[in-house]
C-alpha angles and dihedrals in degrees: 000000000000121000113258108229110154125073120210123193117198128170113224136176120265091248091054091050091050091051090050092047092050092047092049091050091047090052094041092238141098131284088243091057090051091050092047090051091050090051091052091051096046098037107029121190118252094266092054091045091051091046091052091048091049092050090049092050091048091052094057120105111253115251121210113248124195115252093224113073090213090058090049091049091050092048092050092048090052091050092050092047090051091048094054099040 
């Protein structure tokens, strides 16, 4: 586990605090741990962001691409022309 070294003070509504308290109790942990987990999910570090992007790319359906770069260039130009017409 990393050493916690930065304090953050945030004012929240009573209902938000109660939701955090209940969630911490449900998980058997602290409110701080719940907040840190939420931060990691909402604002992932670069490695997690890259991993998520990679997983998304790998889940896409493959699209056939012409072998000849000139054919690909022509196909892309036609798509752009159709988009702006």
